[in-house]
C-alpha positions in Angstrom: 103.0 104.9 165.2 99.9 106.7 164.3 97.8 104.6 162.4 94.6 104.7 165.2 92.6 107.2 166.7 94.0 108.1 170.7 90.7 106.4 171.9 89.9 102.4 171.2 86.3 101.9 171.7 86.8 99.1 169.1 83.4 98.3 168.9 82.0 101.1 165.8 82.4 101.2 161.9 82.8 104.7 162.5 86.1 104.2 164.2 86.7 102.0 161.2 85.9 104.9 158.9 88.1 107.1 161.1 91.1 104.4 160.8 90.1 104.7 156.9 90.5 108.3 156.7 94.1 108.2 158.4 95.2 106.2 155.1 93.5 108.0 152.7 95.2 111.2 154.1 98.2 110.1 153.1 100.0 109.5 156.8 103.1 108.1 155.0 105.9 109.7 157.3 106.5 106.7 158.8 106.7 104.7 156.1 109.2 107.0 154.1 111.3 107.1 157.2 111.5 103.4 157.1 112.5 104.2 153.3 114.9 106.4 153.5 116.8 104.2 156.2 117.4 102.0 153.4 118.1 104.2 151.2 115.0 103.4 149.0 113.0 107.3 149.3 111.4 108.1 147.2 110.3 104.9 146.5 110.0 104.8 142.1 108.8 102.5 139.6 111.7 100.8 137.6 109.5 100.3 134.3 105.8 98.7 133.6 105.7 95.1 133.1 102.2 94.5 134.4 98.9 96.3 133.7 96.5 95.4 136.3 93.0 96.8 135.8 90.3 96.4 138.3 87.1 95.4 136.2 84.5 95.9 139.1 83.3 95.5 142.6 80.9 93.2 141.8 81.1 89.7 143.4 79.1 86.7 144.4 80.8 86.3 147.5 81.4 89.0 150.7 84.7 87.7 151.9 86.2 88.8 155.5 89.4 90.1 154.4 88.0 91.8 151.3 90.1 95.2 150.8 87.8 96.0 147.8 84.3 95.3 149.8 83.0 93.6 147.1 79.5 91.7 146.8 76.4 91.4 144.6 75.1 95.1 145.1 78.5 96.9 144.4 77.6 99.0 140.9 81.1 99.6 140.0 81.4 97.9 136.5 84.3 99.0 133.9 82.8 99.7 130.4 83.9 98.4 127.0 85.2 101.7 126.3 87.3 102.0 129.5 88.6 98.4 128.3 89.5 99.5 124.9 91.3 102.3 126.4 93.4 100.0 128.3 94.0 97.5 125.4 95.1 100.4 123.4 98.0 101.2 125.7 98.9 97.6 125.8 98.6 98.0 122.0 101.1 100.9 121.6 103.9 99.4 124.3 105.5 96.2 125.2 103.4 96.0 128.8 103.1 92.0 128.6 100.8 91.3 131.1 97.4 92.2 131.6 96.0 91.2 135.1 92.7 91.3 135.4 91.2 91.3 139.1 87.9 92.8 141.2 85.4 91.7 142.8 85.1 88.9 140.5 86.2 90.1 137.5 84.2 87.5 135.4 81.0 89.5 136.3 81.7 92.1 134.6 79.9 91.5 131.1 82.6 92.5 128.9 84.9 90.3 130.4 84.9 87.6 127.5 85.4 90.1 124.6 88.8 91.5 127.0 90.2 88.0 127.4 89.6 87.9 123.6 91.4 91.2 122.5 94.3 90.6 125.0 94.6 87.3 123.4 94.8 88.7 120.0 97.4 91.3 121.0 99.6 88.2 122.4 99.5 89.6 125.8 99.7 87.2 129.0 96.4 87.4 130.7 95.6 86.7 134.1 92.4 85.6 135.4 92.4 86.6 139.4 89.6 84.5 140.5 87.4 83.8 143.8 86.6 79.8 142.0 83.2 79.7 143.0 82.2 82.1 140.5 82.6 79.5 137.8 80.0 77.1 139.1 77.2 80.1 139.0 74.6 80.1 136.4 76.0 81.9 133.2 79.6 81.4 133.9 80.4 77.5 133.9 81.1 78.1 130.5 84.1 80.5 131.3 86.4 77.5 132.4 87.0 76.2 128.7 86.7 80.0 127.5 89.8 80.7 129.9 91.5 77.8 128.6 91.1 78.3 124.8 92.9 81.9 125.4 95.5 80.6 127.7 94.5 82.5 130.8 96.4 82.0 133.2 94.3 81.8 136.8 95.1 82.9 140.0 92.8 81.3 142.4 91.7 82.3 146.1 91.8 79.3 148.5 92.8 80.7 151.5 93.3 76.9 153.2 93.3 73.4 152.7 90.5 72.8 155.6 87.1 73.1 154.6 86.1 75.1 158.4 88.6 77.7 157.5 87.8 78.3 154.0 84.4 78.9 154.9 85.0 80.6 158.1 86.4 83.3 155.7 84.6 83.2 152.4 81.0 82.0 153.7 79.2 78.3 154.3 79.8 76.0 151.3 82.7 77.6 149.6 85.2 75.5 150.2 83.3 72.4 148.5 82.5 74.7 145.7 86.3 75.9 145.2 87.1 72.3 145.4 84.7 71.1 142.6 85.6 74.4 140.4 89.3 73.4 140.4 88.9 69.7 139.6 87.0 71.6 136.3 89.7 73.4 135.6 92.0 70.2 136.2 90.3 68.6 133.6 91.2 71.1 131.1 94.2 70.5 131.7 95.0 73.6 134.2 97.8 72.8 136.5 98.8 69.7 134.9 102.1 69.2 133.8 102.9 70.2 130.1 99.4 71.5 129.7 101.1 75.3 129.3 97.9 76.2 131.7 98.6 78.0 134.6 96.3 77.0 137.8 98.2 78.9 140.9 96.3 79.3 144.2 96.2 82.2 146.7 96.5 81.8 150.4 95.7 84.8 153.1 95.8 84.1 156.7 92.5 84.1 158.9 92.9 87.0 161.2 95.8 89.5 161.8 98.9 87.5 161.4 101.7 87.4 158.3 101.3 84.0 156.5 103.3 81.0 157.0 106.5 80.3 154.9 105.2 80.1 151.2 107.5 77.3 150.1 106.4 75.0 153.1 102.8 76.0 152.9 102.7 75.0 149.2 104.1 71.7 150.3 101.1 71.2 152.6 98.7 72.8 150.2 100.0 70.0 147.3 99.7 67.0 149.4 96.6 68.0 151.1 94.9 69.0 148.3 96.0 65.7 146.1 95.8 62.9 148.7 91.9 64.3 149.9 90.6 65.8 147.1 92.3 64.8 143.7 93.4 68.4 142.6 96.5 69.9 141.4 98.0 72.9 141.0 101.3 74.6 139.5 102.0 77.4 142.4 100.7 78.7 145.8 101.0 82.7 146.5 100.7 83.7 150.2 99.4 87.4 150.5 99.0 89.2 153.5 96.0 90.8 154.6 96.0 94.6 154.1 94.7 97.0 156.9 91.9 98.3 154.1 88.4 97.8 153.7 86.7 94.8 155.4 89.8 93.4 156.8 90.4 97.1 158.6 86.8 96.8 159.8 87.4 93.6 162.1 90.4 94.9 163.4 88.9 97.7 164.6 85.8 95.7 165.7 88.5 93.6 167.8 90.6 96.3 168.7 93.4 94.5 166.8 94.0 97.3 164.8 97.2 99.2 166.5 98.5 95.4 167.4 98.6 94.9 163.8 100.2 97.9 162.3 102.9 97.7 165.0 103.3 94.3 163.8 103.7 94.8 160.4 105.7 97.7 161.0 107.8 95.6 163.4 108.8 93.3 160.2 109.8 96.0 157.9 111.9 94.1 155.6 114.2 96.9 153.1 114.6 93.7 150.6 110.6 93.5 150.3 110.3 97.2 149.9 112.8 97.5 147.2 110.9 94.4 145.3 107.5 95.7 146.0 105.1 95.0 143.2 104.0 98.7 142.7 107.3 99.5 141.3 106.6 97.4 138.0 102.5 97.5 137.6 100.2 100.7 137.1 96.7 99.8 138.2 93.7 101.2 136.6 90.3 101.5 138.6 86.8 100.6 136.6 86.8 104.7 135.6 90.1 104.4 133.9 91.7 106.6 136.8 95.7 105.4 137.4 96.9 104.1 140.6 100.2 102.5 142.0 98.5 99.5 143.1 95.2 98.2 143.9 95.3 98.9 147.6 95.9 102.7 146.8 93.0 102.3 144.5 90.7 101.3 147.2 92.3 104.5 149.4 91.8 106.6 146.2 95.4 107.9 146.7 95.9 108.2 143.4 99.5 108.9 141.3 101.8 111.7 142.2 100.5 115.6 141.1 101.6 116.6 137.7 101.2 112.8 136.5 98.6 111.2 133.7 95.3 110.6 135.9 93.4 108.6 133.5 94.7 105.6 131.0 93.0 107.3 128.0 95.7 110.0 128.2 98.2 108.6 130.2 102.3 108.6 128.8 103.7 105.5 129.5 107.1 106.5 129.3 106.5 109.1 132.3 105.1 106.6 134.3 107.2 104.0 133.9 110.1 106.0 136.5 107.3 107.7 138.5 107.4 108.5 142.5 105.6 105.8 144.3 102.5 107.2 146.4 103.0 105.5 149.9 101.0 105.1 153.2 101.4 103.4 156.2 99.2 100.4 154.4 102.2 99.7 152.5 103.8 98.3 155.3 101.7 95.2 154.7 103.4 94.3 151.4 106.7 95.2 153.1 106.6 93.0 156.4 108.3 89.8 156.4 109.2 87.8 153.3 106.7 90.6 151.5 103.7 90.6 150.0 102.9 91.0 146.3 100.0 89.7 143.8 102.6 86.8 142.8 103.5 86.1 146.2 106.3 86.6 148.6 109.0 88.8 147.2 111.9 87.8 149.1 111.9 83.8 149.1 
């Protein structure tokens, strides 16, 4: 396993940068070998069911596990022109879902415009929200706007315990998240029969695989309803990827190699077969195309010869493209697997 440098200072962001360069360089031999052993090499797309667009890296939070390195000072913001190019692709294809992520996607000044236009196209729209943004000045109208356009909300709530959430996302994050969830519930989100879907996301606090999704969902449901009068539809567990701030933390604490060895040792062929990149096309804030949001953060573009930008892409060609892989792909294929919709193998 060749993910770290041979020396382990473990106390320098320069070393984290080294780790990142290894991933960016496409050191995918080990993962490609794992795929070959289960007859999945090369890994290919099986269609495009989701157009996932990252509309910028601005965020009102700076979470410890964030693979995007999002924050309040990030300048990357998708323009309306690039959003229109994404909408044009939806209009001329049958891709059913627009998945909007960030940063805090709501902080893009054209966010409302985007969901309105996508709703007109009769596409299923997903907003990946950190919840706390819905309480910020200038954003408190968003819950109602999202409900009016029947946007599915997939909201980050790393735990049902305040101390764990605040440790990962900052002091007061849990209390604000609960307030936002109650507001969404009051509009019908997470309520049976409303048609307004509210799903939650759990990320492990440290370098571990998430617990079993089904049992953890039961725990979340019981604790949130009993202690906070909050309801939701589903819980998704997502593995922390060795990218961005989480990678830096692994390096600082000298746990990078141990974490990668754990992921590699838990490689699951069934999870690889169901990997989200096989049915997703990812678009960055400039319109550049990637196989997934993780590849996007590592600047691992599509295979040579494929469309590089949403403005001139050939969807038919991309629907069966070869997926660009790397060592980080073990994060999606370890254990029960990890995708933007939670576990791959129940």
